[in-house]
N, CA, C, O and the ligand as a Tripos MOL2 file, in Angstrom:
@<TRIPOS>MOLECULE
protein
  309   307    78     0     0
PROTEIN
NO_CHARGES

@<TRIPOS>ATOM
      1 N          -4.0460   -3.6220  -28.3110 N.3       1 MET1
      2 CA         -4.8100   -2.8380  -27.3170 C.3       1 MET1
      3 C          -5.4070   -3.8810  -26.3260 C.2       1 MET1
      4 O          -5.9440   -4.9220  -26.7040 O.2       1 MET1
      5 N          -5.2760   -3.5380  -25.1190 N.am      2 SER2
      6 CA         -5.7190   -4.6090  -24.1730 C.3       2 SER2
      7 C          -6.9070   -4.0590  -23.3190 C.2       2 SER2
      8 O          -6.9920   -2.8470  -23.1240 O.2       2 SER2
      9 N          -7.7870   -4.8910  -22.8280 N.am      3 LEU3
     10 CA         -8.9410   -4.4690  -22.1060 C.3       3 LEU3
     11 C          -8.5950   -4.0050  -20.7460 C.2       3 LEU3
     12 O          -9.1250   -3.0130  -20.2460 O.2       3 LEU3
     13 N          -7.6460   -4.7740  -20.1090 N.am      4 LEU4
     14 CA         -7.1780   -4.4790  -18.7280 C.3       4 LEU4
     15 C          -5.8920   -3.6330  -18.7160 C.2       4 LEU4
     16 O          -4.9910   -3.8170  -19.5350 O.2       4 LEU4
     17 N          -5.8500   -2.7160  -17.7690 N.am      5 PRO5
     18 CA         -4.6140   -1.9630  -17.7000 C.3       5 PRO5
     19 C          -3.3730   -2.7740  -17.2960 C.2       5 PRO5
     20 O          -3.5100   -3.7640  -16.5780 O.2       5 PRO5
     21 N          -2.2660   -2.4150  -17.7000 N.am      6 SER6
     22 CA         -0.9770   -3.0540  -17.3650 C.3       6 SER6
     23 C          -0.6750   -2.8620  -15.9470 C.2       6 SER6
     24 O          -1.2470   -1.9440  -15.3580 O.2       6 SER6
     25 N           0.2450   -3.6980  -15.2530 N.am      7 CYS7
     26 CA          0.4760   -3.5520  -14.0370 C.3       7 CYS7
     27 C           1.1120   -2.1890  -13.6030 C.2       7 CYS7
     28 O           0.9560   -1.7300  -12.4710 O.2       7 CYS7
     29 N           1.8520   -1.5670  -14.5980 N.am      8 ARG8
     30 CA          2.3950   -0.3070  -14.3780 C.3       8 ARG8
     31 C           1.1700    0.7510  -14.2110 C.2       8 ARG8
     32 O           1.1150    1.5660  -13.2900 O.2       8 ARG8
     33 N           0.2530    0.6260  -15.1770 N.am      9 GLU9
     34 CA         -0.8730    1.4980  -15.1170 C.3       9 GLU9
     35 C          -1.6320    1.3660  -13.8160 C.2       9 GLU9
     36 O          -2.0630    2.3230  -13.1720 O.2       9 GLU9
     37 N          -1.7590    0.0410  -13.4760 N.am     10 VAL10
     38 CA         -2.6760   -0.1490  -12.1840 C.3      10 VAL10
     39 C          -1.9460    0.4910  -11.0220 C.2      10 VAL10
     40 O          -2.5980    1.0980  -10.1720 O.2      10 VAL10
     41 N          -0.5990    0.3860  -10.9350 N.am     11 SER11
     42 CA          0.0460    0.8520   -9.6990 C.3      11 SER11
     43 C          -0.2130    2.4190   -9.7590 C.2      11 SER11
     44 O          -0.4280    3.0220   -8.7080 O.2      11 SER11
     45 N          -0.1970    3.0620  -10.9390 N.am     12 ARG12
     46 CA         -0.3140    4.4550  -10.9440 C.3      12 ARG12
     47 C          -1.7240    4.9250  -10.6600 C.2      12 ARG12
     48 O          -1.9550    5.9700  -10.0530 O.2      12 ARG12
     49 N          -2.7030    4.0710  -11.1460 N.am     13 LEU13
     50 CA         -4.0750    4.3030  -10.6680 C.3      13 LEU13
     51 C          -4.3370    4.1200   -9.1740 C.2      13 LEU13
     52 O          -5.1240    4.8560   -8.5780 O.2      13 LEU13
     53 N          -3.6700    3.1340   -8.5770 N.am     14 LEU14
     54 CA         -3.8850    2.7050   -7.2930 C.3      14 LEU14
     55 C          -3.3590    3.9360   -6.4340 C.2      14 LEU14
     56 O          -4.0400    4.3110   -5.4790 O.2      14 LEU14
     57 N          -2.2370    4.5370   -6.7270 N.am     15 SER15
     58 CA         -1.7530    5.5450   -5.9190 C.3      15 SER15
     59 C          -2.5130    6.8340   -6.0600 C.2      15 SER15
     60 O          -2.5990    7.6420   -5.1350 O.2      15 SER15
     61 N          -3.0860    7.0140   -7.2900 N.am     16 GLU16
     62 CA         -3.9810    8.1640   -7.4550 C.3      16 GLU16
     63 C          -5.2230    8.0470   -6.6620 C.2      16 GLU16
     64 O          -5.7190    9.0190   -6.0910 O.2      16 GLU16
     65 N          -5.7730    6.7420   -6.6220 N.am     17 ALA17
     66 CA         -7.0730    6.5200   -5.9970 C.3      17 ALA17
     67 C          -6.7810    6.7920   -4.5040 C.2      17 ALA17
     68 O          -7.5570    7.4870   -3.8480 O.2      17 ALA17
     69 N          -5.6660    6.2510   -3.9610 N.am     18 LEU18
     70 CA         -5.3530    6.3020   -2.5850 C.3      18 LEU18
     71 C          -5.2440    7.9020   -2.1920 C.2      18 LEU18
     72 O          -5.7630    8.3740   -1.1810 O.2      18 LEU18
     73 N          -4.6090    8.5330   -2.9970 N.am     19 ASP19
     74 CA         -4.2900   10.0650   -2.7650 C.3      19 ASP19
     75 C          -5.6760   10.7360   -2.8070 C.2      19 ASP19
     76 O          -5.9260   11.5930   -1.9600 O.2      19 ASP19
     77 N          -6.5190   10.4330   -3.6580 N.am     20 SER20
     78 CA         -7.7380   11.3160   -3.7910 C.3      20 SER20
     79 C          -8.8020   10.7400   -3.0180 C.2      20 SER20
     80 O          -9.8280   11.4020   -2.8580 O.2      20 SER20
     81 N          -8.6900    9.5450   -2.4950 N.am     21 GLY21
     82 CA         -9.8120    8.9130   -1.6360 C.3      21 GLY21
     83 C         -10.9690    8.3490   -2.5040 C.2      21 GLY21
     84 O         -12.0170    7.9260   -2.0190 O.2      21 GLY21
     85 N         -10.6850    8.3810   -3.8410 N.am     22 ARG22
     86 CA        -11.7880    7.8300   -4.6770 C.3      22 ARG22
     87 C         -11.7300    6.3140   -4.7180 C.2      22 ARG22
     88 O         -10.6600    5.7320   -4.5400 O.2      22 ARG22
     89 N         -12.8310    5.6850   -4.9410 N.am     23 PRO23
     90 CA        -12.8040    4.2450   -5.1100 C.3      23 PRO23
     91 C         -12.0750    3.8430   -6.3450 C.2      23 PRO23
     92 O         -11.9790    4.6180   -7.2970 O.2      23 PRO23
     93 N         -11.5230    2.5600   -6.3500 N.am     24 LEU24
     94 CA        -10.8790    2.0380   -7.5310 C.3      24 LEU24
     95 C         -11.7900    1.7350   -8.6360 C.2      24 LEU24
     96 O         -12.8900    1.2450   -8.3760 O.2      24 LEU24
     97 N         -11.4080    2.0000   -9.9610 N.am     25 GLY25
     98 CA        -12.1620    1.6160  -11.0870 C.3      25 GLY25
     99 C         -12.4290    0.2510  -11.2150 C.2      25 GLY25
    100 O         -11.6900   -0.5780  -10.6850 O.2      25 GLY25
    101 N         -13.4660   -0.0820  -11.9000 N.am     26 LEU26
    102 CA        -13.8040   -1.5890  -12.0100 C.3      26 LEU26
    103 C         -12.5870   -2.4340  -12.7140 C.2      26 LEU26
    104 O         -12.2830   -3.5800  -12.3830 O.2      26 LEU26
    105 N         -11.9620   -1.6890  -13.7150 N.am     27 HIS27
    106 CA        -10.9600   -2.4000  -14.4650 C.3      27 HIS27
    107 C          -9.7910   -2.6480  -13.6290 C.2      27 HIS27
    108 O          -9.1030   -3.6500  -13.8210 O.2      27 HIS27
    109 N          -9.4970   -1.7290  -12.6340 N.am     28 VAL28
    110 CA         -8.3620   -1.9590  -11.7190 C.3      28 VAL28
    111 C          -8.7460   -2.9720  -10.7100 C.2      28 VAL28
    112 O          -7.8780   -3.7230  -10.2660 O.2      28 VAL28
    113 N          -9.9940   -3.0570  -10.3060 N.am     29 ARG29
    114 CA        -10.4310   -4.1250   -9.3370 C.3      29 ARG29
    115 C         -10.3540   -5.5560  -10.0020 C.2      29 ARG29
    116 O         -10.0680   -6.5540   -9.3410 O.2      29 ARG29
    117 N         -10.6060   -5.5840  -11.2440 N.am     30 ILE30
    118 CA        -10.6280   -6.8160  -11.9880 C.3      30 ILE30
    119 C          -9.1730   -7.3430  -12.2020 C.2      30 ILE30
    120 O          -8.8240   -8.5140  -12.0540 O.2      30 ILE30
    121 N          -8.4030   -6.3310  -12.5610 N.am     31 HIS31
    122 CA         -6.8830   -6.6900  -12.5360 C.3      31 HIS31
    123 C          -6.4110   -7.0880  -11.2350 C.2      31 HIS31
    124 O          -5.6410   -8.0440  -11.1410 O.2      31 HIS31
    125 N          -6.7820   -6.4760  -10.2670 N.am     32 LEU32
    126 CA         -6.3940   -6.9070   -8.8640 C.3      32 LEU32
    127 C          -6.7450   -8.3330   -8.5790 C.2      32 LEU32
    128 O          -5.9340   -9.1030   -8.0670 O.2      32 LEU32
    129 N          -8.0270   -8.6980   -8.9330 N.am     33 GLY33
    130 CA         -8.4920  -10.0950   -8.9050 C.3      33 GLY33
    131 C          -7.6170  -11.1770   -9.5690 C.2      33 GLY33
    132 O          -7.5390  -12.3100   -9.0950 O.2      33 GLY33
    133 N          -7.0230  -10.8290  -10.5750 N.am     34 VAL34
    134 CA         -6.1770  -11.7090  -11.1890 C.3      34 VAL34
    135 C          -4.6390  -11.6480  -11.0480 C.2      34 VAL34
    136 O          -3.8890  -12.5580  -11.4030 O.2      34 VAL34
    137 N          -4.2660  -10.5410  -10.5200 N.am     35 CYS35
    138 CA         -2.8240  -10.2720  -10.4880 C.3      35 CYS35
    139 C          -2.3540  -10.0780   -9.0160 C.2      35 CYS35
    140 O          -2.6600   -9.0730   -8.3750 O.2      35 CYS35
    141 N          -1.6160  -11.0630   -8.5260 N.am     36 GLU36
    142 CA         -1.1200  -11.0120   -7.1780 C.3      36 GLU36
    143 C          -0.2070   -9.9840   -6.9360 C.2      36 GLU36
    144 O          -0.2700   -9.3520   -5.8810 O.2      36 GLU36
    145 N           0.7720   -9.7000   -7.9230 N.am     37 VAL37
    146 CA          1.6550   -8.6330   -7.8160 C.3      37 VAL37
    147 C           1.0890   -7.3080   -7.4300 C.2      37 VAL37
    148 O           1.6170   -6.6370   -6.5430 O.2      37 VAL37
    149 N          -0.0890   -6.8750   -8.1480 N.am     38 CYS38
    150 CA         -0.7050   -5.6130   -7.8730 C.3      38 CYS38
    151 C          -1.4020   -5.8180   -6.5860 C.2      38 CYS38
    152 O          -1.4930   -4.8120   -5.8820 O.2      38 CYS38
    153 N          -1.8920   -6.8730   -6.1510 N.am     39 ARG39
    154 CA         -2.4740   -6.9250   -4.8010 C.3      39 ARG39
    155 C          -1.5450   -6.4640   -3.8010 C.2      39 ARG39
    156 O          -1.8610   -5.6390   -2.9430 O.2      39 ARG39
    157 N          -0.1040   -7.1230   -3.9270 N.am     40 ARG40
    158 CA          0.9060   -6.7450   -2.9350 C.3      40 ARG40
    159 C           1.2570   -5.2970   -3.0290 C.2      40 ARG40
    160 O           1.5430   -4.6700   -2.0090 O.2      40 ARG40
    161 N           1.2470   -4.7340   -4.2170 N.am     41 VAL41
    162 CA          1.5470   -3.3040   -4.3670 C.3      41 VAL41
    163 C           0.3950   -2.5220   -3.5930 C.2      41 VAL41
    164 O           0.6970   -1.5590   -2.8880 O.2      41 VAL41
    165 N          -0.8440   -2.9130   -3.7170 N.am     42 LEU42
    166 CA         -1.8850   -2.1410   -2.9730 C.3      42 LEU42
    167 C          -1.7070   -2.2950   -1.4790 C.2      42 LEU42
    168 O          -1.8890   -1.3160   -0.7560 O.2      42 LEU42
    169 N          -1.3670   -3.4450   -0.9850 N.am     43 ALA43
    170 CA         -1.1580   -3.6660    0.4680 C.3      43 ALA43
    171 C           0.0220   -2.7040    0.9400 C.2      43 ALA43
    172 O          -0.0470   -2.0680    1.9920 O.2      43 ALA43
    173 N           1.0440   -2.6560    0.1240 N.am     44 GLN44
    174 CA          2.2600   -1.7590    0.5420 C.3      44 GLN44
    175 C           1.8160   -0.3100    0.4630 C.2      44 GLN44
    176 O           2.1620    0.4490    1.3690 O.2      44 GLN44
    177 N           1.0970    0.1250   -0.5200 N.am     45 PHE45
    178 CA          0.6170    1.4640   -0.5640 C.3      45 PHE45
    179 C          -0.2740    1.8190    0.7230 C.2      45 PHE45
    180 O          -0.1370    2.8620    1.3620 O.2      45 PHE45
    181 N          -1.1590    0.8630    1.0040 N.am     46 ALA46
    182 CA         -1.9460    1.1060    2.2030 C.3      46 ALA46
    183 C          -1.1060    1.1500    3.4380 C.2      46 ALA46
    184 O          -1.4230    1.9370    4.3300 O.2      46 ALA46
    185 N          -0.0630    0.3730    3.5680 N.am     47 LEU47
    186 CA          0.6700    0.3890    4.6600 C.3      47 LEU47
    187 C           1.4150    1.7450    4.8270 C.2      47 LEU47
    188 O           1.4110    2.4190    5.8570 O.2      47 LEU47
    189 N           2.0710    2.0560    3.6380 N.am     48 ILE48
    190 CA          2.8090    3.3460    3.6540 C.3      48 ILE48
    191 C           1.9420    4.5490    4.0420 C.2      48 ILE48
    192 O           2.2930    5.3730    4.8860 O.2      48 ILE48
    193 N           0.7340    4.5940    3.3360 N.am     49 ARG49
    194 CA         -0.1930    5.7620    3.6870 C.3      49 ARG49
    195 C          -0.6110    5.6990    5.1150 C.2      49 ARG49
    196 O          -0.7050    6.7440    5.7600 O.2      49 ARG49
    197 N          -0.8680    4.5400    5.6490 N.am     50 HIS50
    198 CA         -1.3030    4.3640    7.0130 C.3      50 HIS50
    199 C          -0.2390    5.0270    7.8580 C.2      50 HIS50
    200 O          -0.5370    5.9430    8.6240 O.2      50 HIS50
    201 N           1.0660    4.5540    7.7260 N.am     51 GLY51
    202 CA          2.0800    5.0270    8.4670 C.3      51 GLY51
    203 C           2.2580    6.4770    8.2960 C.2      51 GLY51
    204 O           2.4350    7.1550    9.3080 O.2      51 GLY51
    205 N           2.2320    7.0600    7.0810 N.am     52 ALA52
    206 CA          2.4200    8.4800    6.7280 C.3      52 ALA52
    207 C           1.3860    9.2450    7.5230 C.2      52 ALA52
    208 O           1.7070   10.1860    8.2490 O.2      52 ALA52
    209 N           0.0690    8.8060    7.3660 N.am     53 ALA53
    210 CA         -0.9850    9.5930    8.0100 C.3      53 ALA53
    211 C          -0.8840    9.5890    9.5300 C.2      53 ALA53
    212 O          -1.4710   10.4740   10.1530 O.2      53 ALA53
    213 N          -0.1880    8.6660   10.1680 N.am     54 ARG54
    214 CA         -0.1480    8.5690   11.6110 C.3      54 ARG54
    215 C           1.0830    9.3950   12.0710 C.2      54 ARG54
    216 O           1.0350   10.0880   13.0870 O.2      54 ARG54
    217 N           2.1510    9.3010   11.3130 N.am     55 ALA55
    218 CA          3.4910    9.8280   11.8490 C.3      55 ALA55
    219 C           3.3690   11.3450   12.3120 C.2      55 ALA55
    220 O           3.9290   11.7100   13.3460 O.2      55 ALA55
    221 N           2.6880   12.1520   11.5920 N.am     56 PRO56
    222 CA          2.7540   13.6590   12.1370 C.3      56 PRO56
    223 C           2.0190   13.7840   13.5210 C.2      56 PRO56
    224 O           2.2430   14.7790   14.2100 O.2      56 PRO56
    225 N           1.1970   12.8650   13.9310 N.am     57 GLU57
    226 CA          0.4020   13.0150   15.1630 C.3      57 GLU57
    227 C           1.2030   12.4190   16.3700 C.2      57 GLU57
    228 O           0.6210   11.9340   17.3400 O.2      57 GLU57
    229 N           2.5310   12.4770   16.2660 N.am     58 GLY58
    230 CA          3.3680   12.0760   17.4840 C.3      58 GLY58
    231 C           3.8550   10.5470   17.4150 C.2      58 GLY58
    232 O           4.4850   10.0110   18.3270 O.2      58 GLY58
    233 N           3.4860    9.9130   16.2210 N.am     59 GLY59
    234 CA          3.9720    8.5140   15.9480 C.3      59 GLY59
    235 C           3.1590    7.5670   16.8960 C.2      59 GLY59
    236 O           2.3250    7.9640   17.7100 O.2      59 GLY59
    237 N           3.5090    6.2760   16.6830 N.am     60 PRO60
    238 CA          2.8830    5.2530   17.3440 C.3      60 PRO60
    239 C           3.3380    5.2140   18.8550 C.2      60 PRO60
    240 O           4.4330    5.6750   19.1770 O.2      60 PRO60
    241 N           2.5020    4.6700   19.7470 N.am     61 ASP61
    242 CA          2.8590    4.5390   21.1950 C.3      61 ASP61
    243 C           3.7090    3.4560   21.4370 C.2      61 ASP61
    244 O           3.2710    2.4760   22.0410 O.2      61 ASP61
    245 N           5.0810    3.5100   20.9740 N.am     62 LEU62
    246 CA          5.9690    2.3770   21.2380 C.3      62 LEU62
    247 C           7.1170    2.8710   21.9240 C.2      62 LEU62
    248 O           7.6650    3.9220   21.5910 O.2      62 LEU62
    249 N           7.5430    2.0810   22.9660 N.am     63 SER63
    250 CA          8.8220    2.5630   23.6180 C.3      63 SER63
    251 C          10.0160    2.3870   22.6080 C.2      63 SER63
    252 O           9.8140    1.7550   21.5710 O.2      63 SER63
    253 N          11.1400    2.8770   22.8530 N.am     64 PRO64
    254 CA         12.2340    2.6440   22.0090 C.3      64 PRO64
    255 C          12.6250    1.3220   21.9600 C.2      64 PRO64
    256 O          13.0680    0.8190   20.9270 O.2      64 PRO64
    257 N          12.4850    0.6740   23.0800 N.am     65 GLU65
    258 CA         12.8590   -0.8210   23.2330 C.3      65 GLU65
    259 C          11.9260   -1.6160   22.2060 C.2      65 GLU65
    260 O          12.4000   -2.4220   21.4050 O.2      65 GLU65
    261 N          10.6540   -1.3450   22.2880 N.am     66 ALA66
    262 CA          9.6920   -2.0420   21.2750 C.3      66 ALA66
    263 C           9.9960   -1.8380   19.9400 C.2      66 ALA66
    264 O          10.0220   -2.7700   19.1350 O.2      66 ALA66
    265 N          10.2610   -0.5300   19.6050 N.am     67 LYS67
    266 CA         10.6270   -0.2610   18.2000 C.3      67 LYS67
    267 C          11.8970   -0.9460   17.7340 C.2      67 LYS67
    268 O          11.9710   -1.3620   16.5780 O.2      67 LYS67
    269 N          12.8840   -1.0760   18.5770 N.am     68 ALA68
    270 CA         14.1270   -1.7530   18.3080 C.3      68 ALA68
    271 C          13.7270   -3.2470   17.9620 C.2      68 ALA68
    272 O          14.0660   -3.8030   16.9180 O.2      68 ALA68
    273 N          12.9840   -3.8160   18.9370 N.am     69 ARG69
    274 CA         12.6470   -5.2540   18.7950 C.3      69 ARG69
    275 C          11.8110   -5.4410   17.5020 C.2      69 ARG69
    276 O          12.0680   -6.4060   16.7820 O.2      69 ARG69
    277 N          10.7740   -4.5280   17.1490 N.am     70 LEU70
    278 CA         10.0430   -4.5740   15.9930 C.3      70 LEU70
    279 C          10.9490   -4.6220   14.7750 C.2      70 LEU70
    280 O          10.8370   -5.5090   13.9290 O.2      70 LEU70
    281 N          11.8880   -3.6060   14.7030 N.am     71 ARG71
    282 CA         12.8000   -3.4730   13.5100 C.3      71 ARG71
    283 C          13.6890   -4.7340   13.4280 C.2      71 ARG71
    284 O          14.0170   -5.1880   12.3320 O.2      71 ARG71
    285 N          14.0680   -5.2810   14.5610 N.am     72 ARG72
    286 CA         15.0520   -6.5240   14.4420 C.3      72 ARG72
    287 C          14.1670   -7.6510   13.9230 C.2      72 ARG72
    288 O          14.6220   -8.4120   13.0700 O.2      72 ARG72
    289 N          12.8610   -7.8090   14.4120 N.am     73 SER73
    290 CA         12.1230   -8.8970   13.8760 C.3      73 SER73
    291 C          11.7570   -8.6660   12.3610 C.2      73 SER73
    292 O          11.6750   -9.6110   11.5760 O.2      73 SER73
    293 N          11.5460   -7.3750   11.9990 N.am     74 LEU74
    294 CA         11.3710   -7.2670   10.4080 C.3      74 LEU74
    295 C          12.6370   -7.4400    9.6900 C.2      74 LEU74
    296 O          12.6370   -7.8970    8.5470 O.2      74 LEU74
    297 N          13.7030   -7.1060   10.2870 N.am     75 ASP75
    298 CA         14.9670   -7.3990    9.4650 C.3      75 ASP75
    299 C          15.2440   -8.8120    9.3550 C.2      75 ASP75
    300 O          15.7920   -9.2950    8.3640 O.2      75 ASP75
    301 N          14.8480   -9.5280   10.4290 N.am     76 GLY76
    302 CA         15.0430  -11.0040   10.2030 C.3      76 GLY76
    303 C          14.3190  -11.7830    9.2810 C.2      76 GLY76
    304 O          14.5620  -12.9840    9.1630 O.2      76 GLY76
    305 N          13.3970  -11.1790    8.5730 N.am     77 ARG77
    306 CA         12.5840  -11.8890    7.5350 C.3      77 ARG77
    307 C          13.4350  -12.2570    6.3900 C.2      77 ARG77
    308 O          12.9500  -12.8510    5.4270 O.2      77 ARG77
    309 ZN         -0.6930   -6.4370  -12.1070 Zn       78 ZN78
@<TRIPOS>BOND
     1     1     2 1
     2     2     3 1
     3     3     4 2
     4     3     5 am
     5     5     6 1
     6     6     7 1
     7     7     8 2
     8     7     9 am
     9     9    10 1
    10    10    11 1
    11    11    12 2
    12    11    13 am
    13    13    14 1
    14    14    15 1
    15    15    16 2
    16    15    17 am
    17    17    18 1
    18    18    19 1
    19    19    20 2
    20    19    21 am
    21    21    22 1
    22    22    23 1
    23    23    24 2
    24    23    25 am
    25    25    26 1
    26    26    27 1
    27    27    28 2
    28    27    29 am
    29    29    30 1
    30    30    31 1
    31    31    32 2
    32    31    33 am
    33    33    34 1
    34    34    35 1
    35    35    36 2
    36    35    37 am
    37    37    38 1
    38    38    39 1
    39    39    40 2
    40    39    41 am
    41    41    42 1
    42    42    43 1
    43    43    44 2
    44    43    45 am
    45    45    46 1
    46    46    47 1
    47    47    48 2
    48    47    49 am
    49    49    50 1
    50    50    51 1
    51    51    52 2
    52    51    53 am
    53    53    54 1
    54    54    55 1
    55    55    56 2
    56    55    57 am
    57    57    58 1
    58    58    59 1
    59    59    60 2
    60    59    61 am
    61    61    62 1
    62    62    63 1
    63    63    64 2
    64    63    65 am
    65    65    66 1
    66    66    67 1
    67    67    68 2
    68    67    69 am
    69    69    70 1
    70    70    71 1
    71    71    72 2
    72    71    73 am
    73    73    74 1
    74    74    75 1
    75    75    76 2
    76    75    77 am
    77    77    78 1
    78    78    79 1
    79    79    80 2
    80    79    81 am
    81    81    82 1
    82    82    83 1
    83    83    84 2
    84    83    85 am
    85    85    86 1
    86    86    87 1
    87    87    88 2
    88    87    89 am
    89    89    90 1
    90    90    91 1
    91    91    92 2
    92    91    93 am
    93    93    94 1
    94    94    95 1
    95    95    96 2
    96    95    97 am
    97    97    98 1
    98    98    99 1
    99    99   100 2
   100    99   101 am
   101   101   102 1
   102   102   103 1
   103   103   104 2
   104   103   105 am
   105   105   106 1
   106   106   107 1
   107   107   108 2
   108   107   109 am
   109   109   110 1
   110   110   111 1
   111   111   112 2
   112   111   113 am
   113   113   114 1
   114   114   115 1
   115   115   116 2
   116   115   117 am
   117   117   118 1
   118   118   119 1
   119   119   120 2
   120   119   121 am
   121   121   122 1
   122   122   123 1
   123   123   124 2
   124   123   125 am
   125   125   126 1
   126   126   127 1
   127   127   128 2
   128   127   129 am
   129   129   130 1
   130   130   131 1
   131   131   132 2
   132   131   133 am
   133   133   134 1
   134   134   135 1
   135   135   136 2
   136   135   137 am
   137   137   138 1
   138   138   139 1
   139   139   140 2
   140   139   141 am
   141   141   142 1
   142   142   143 1
   143   143   144 2
   144   143   145 am
   145   145   146 1
   146   146   147 1
   147   147   148 2
   148   147   149 am
   149   149   150 1
   150   150   151 1
   151   151   152 2
   152   151   153 am
   153   153   154 1
   154   154   155 1
   155   155   156 2
   156   155   157 am
   157   157   158 1
   158   158   159 1
   159   159   160 2
   160   159   161 am
   161   161   162 1
   162   162   163 1
   163   163   164 2
   164   163   165 am
   165   165   166 1
   166   166   167 1
   167   167   168 2
   168   167   169 am
   169   169   170 1
   170   170   171 1
   171   171   172 2
   172   171   173 am
   173   173   174 1
   174   174   175 1
   175   175   176 2
   176   175   177 am
   177   177   178 1
   178   178   179 1
   179   179   180 2
   180   179   181 am
   181   181   182 1
   182   182   183 1
   183   183   184 2
   184   183   185 am
   185   185   186 1
   186   186   187 1
   187   187   188 2
   188   187   189 am
   189   189   190 1
   190   190   191 1
   191   191   192 2
   192   191   193 am
   193   193   194 1
   194   194   195 1
   195   195   196 2
   196   195   197 am
   197   197   198 1
   198   198   199 1
   199   199   200 2
   200   199   201 am
   201   201   202 1
   202   202   203 1
   203   203   204 2
   204   203   205 am
   205   205   206 1
   206   206   207 1
   207   207   208 2
   208   207   209 am
   209   209   210 1
   210   210   211 1
   211   211   212 2
   212   211   213 am
   213   213   214 1
   214   214   215 1
   215   215   216 2
   216   215   217 am
   217   217   218 1
   218   218   219 1
   219   219   220 2
   220   219   221 am
   221   221   222 1
   222   222   223 1
   223   223   224 2
   224   223   225 am
   225   225   226 1
   226   226   227 1
   227   227   228 2
   228   227   229 am
   229   229   230 1
   230   230   231 1
   231   231   232 2
   232   231   233 am
   233   233   234 1
   234   234   235 1
   235   235   236 2
   236   235   237 am
   237   237   238 1
   238   238   239 1
   239   239   240 2
   240   239   241 am
   241   241   242 1
   242   242   243 1
   243   243   244 2
   244   243   245 am
   245   245   246 1
   246   246   247 1
   247   247   248 2
   248   247   249 am
   249   249   250 1
   250   250   251 1
   251   251   252 2
   252   251   253 am
   253   253   254 1
   254   254   255 1
   255   255   256 2
   256   255   257 am
   257   257   258 1
   258   258   259 1
   259   259   260 2
   260   259   261 am
   261   261   262 1
   262   262   263 1
   263   263   264 2
   264   263   265 am
   265   265   266 1
   266   266   267 1
   267   267   268 2
   268   267   269 am
   269   269   270 1
   270   270   271 1
   271   271   272 2
   272   271   273 am
   273   273   274 1
   274   274   275 1
   275   275   276 2
   276   275   277 am
   277   277   278 1
   278   278   279 1
   279   279   280 2
   280   279   281 am
   281   281   282 1
   282   282   283 1
   283   283   284 2
   284   283   285 am
   285   285   286 1
   286   286   287 1
   287   287   288 2
   288   287   289 am
   289   289   290 1
   290   290   291 1
   291   291   292 2
   292   291   293 am
   293   293   294 1
   294   294   295 1
   295   295   296 2
   296   295   297 am
   297   297   298 1
   298   298   299 1
   299   299   300 2
   300   299   301 am
   301   301   302 1
   302   302   303 1
   303   303   304 2
   304   303   305 am
   305   305   306 1
   306   306   307 1
   307   307   308 2
@<TRIPOS>SUBSTRUCTURE
     1 MET1         2 RESIDUE 1 A MET
     2 SER2         6 RESIDUE 1 A SER
     3 LEU3        10 RESIDUE 1 A LEU
     4 LEU4        14 RESIDUE 1 A LEU
     5 PRO5        18 RESIDUE 1 A PRO
     6 SER6        22 RESIDUE 1 A SER
     7 CYS7        26 RESIDUE 1 A CYS
     8 ARG8        30 RESIDUE 1 A ARG
     9 GLU9        34 RESIDUE 1 A GLU
    10 VAL10       38 RESIDUE 1 A VAL
    11 SER11       42 RESIDUE 1 A SER
    12 ARG12       46 RESIDUE 1 A ARG
    13 LEU13       50 RESIDUE 1 A LEU
    14 LEU14       54 RESIDUE 1 A LEU
    15 SER15       58 RESIDUE 1 A SER
    16 GLU16       62 RESIDUE 1 A GLU
    17 ALA17       66 RESIDUE 1 A ALA
    18 LEU18       70 RESIDUE 1 A LEU
    19 ASP19       74 RESIDUE 1 A ASP
    20 SER20       78 RESIDUE 1 A SER
    21 GLY21       82 RESIDUE 1 A GLY
    22 ARG22       86 RESIDUE 1 A ARG
    23 PRO23       90 RESIDUE 1 A PRO
    24 LEU24       94 RESIDUE 1 A LEU
    25 GLY25       98 RESIDUE 1 A GLY
    26 LEU26      102 RESIDUE 1 A LEU
    27 HIS27      106 RESIDUE 1 A HIS
    28 VAL28      110 RESIDUE 1 A VAL
    29 ARG29      114 RESIDUE 1 A ARG
    30 ILE30      118 RESIDUE 1 A ILE
    31 HIS31      122 RESIDUE 1 A HIS
    32 LEU32      126 RESIDUE 1 A LEU
    33 GLY33      130 RESIDUE 1 A GLY
    34 VAL34      134 RESIDUE 1 A VAL
    35 CYS35      138 RESIDUE 1 A CYS
    36 GLU36      142 RESIDUE 1 A GLU
    37 VAL37      146 RESIDUE 1 A VAL
    38 CYS38      150 RESIDUE 1 A CYS
    39 ARG39      154 RESIDUE 1 A ARG
    40 ARG40      158 RESIDUE 1 A ARG
    41 VAL41      162 RESIDUE 1 A VAL
    42 LEU42      166 RESIDUE 1 A LEU
    43 ALA43      170 RESIDUE 1 A ALA
    44 GLN44      174 RESIDUE 1 A GLN
    45 PHE45      178 RESIDUE 1 A PHE
    46 ALA46      182 RESIDUE 1 A ALA
    47 LEU47      186 RESIDUE 1 A LEU
    48 ILE48      190 RESIDUE 1 A ILE
    49 ARG49      194 RESIDUE 1 A ARG
    50 HIS50      198 RESIDUE 1 A HIS
    51 GLY51      202 RESIDUE 1 A GLY
    52 ALA52      206 RESIDUE 1 A ALA
    53 ALA53      210 RESIDUE 1 A ALA
    54 ARG54      214 RESIDUE 1 A ARG
    55 ALA55      218 RESIDUE 1 A ALA
    56 PRO56      222 RESIDUE 1 A PRO
    57 GLU57      226 RESIDUE 1 A GLU
    58 GLY58      230 RESIDUE 1 A GLY
    59 GLY59      234 RESIDUE 1 A GLY
    60 PRO60      238 RESIDUE 1 A PRO
    61 ASP61      242 RESIDUE 1 A ASP
    62 LEU62      246 RESIDUE 1 A LEU
    63 SER63      250 RESIDUE 1 A SER
    64 PRO64      254 RESIDUE 1 A PRO
    65 GLU65      258 RESIDUE 1 A GLU
    66 ALA66      262 RESIDUE 1 A ALA
    67 LYS67      266 RESIDUE 1 A LYS
    68 ALA68      270 RESIDUE 1 A ALA
    69 ARG69      274 RESIDUE 1 A ARG
    70 LEU70      278 RESIDUE 1 A LEU
    71 ARG71      282 RESIDUE 1 A ARG
    72 ARG72      286 RESIDUE 1 A ARG
    73 SER73      290 RESIDUE 1 A SER
    74 LEU74      294 RESIDUE 1 A LEU
    75 ASP75      298 RESIDUE 1 A ASP
    76 GLY76      302 RESIDUE 1 A GLY
    77 ARG77      306 RESIDUE 1 A ARG
    78 ZN78       309 GROUP 0 **** ****
């Protein structure tokens, strides 16, 4: 039995917290403090949610050229 949740548990709790808008539990925040993998997961969740929340409202104000350029620069990584 472990005091801290596993990475799998943390990613589930993160997505629940983001969906419900509730703050993260203390044990999740402690895990994030010591686990870089889960910090990255949290950043990705935040990005995805940010994108998903904006998409229905007409999307970002980017020209097709700017989007293509952005996509190319992301692919280049
Ligand atoms: Zn972790």
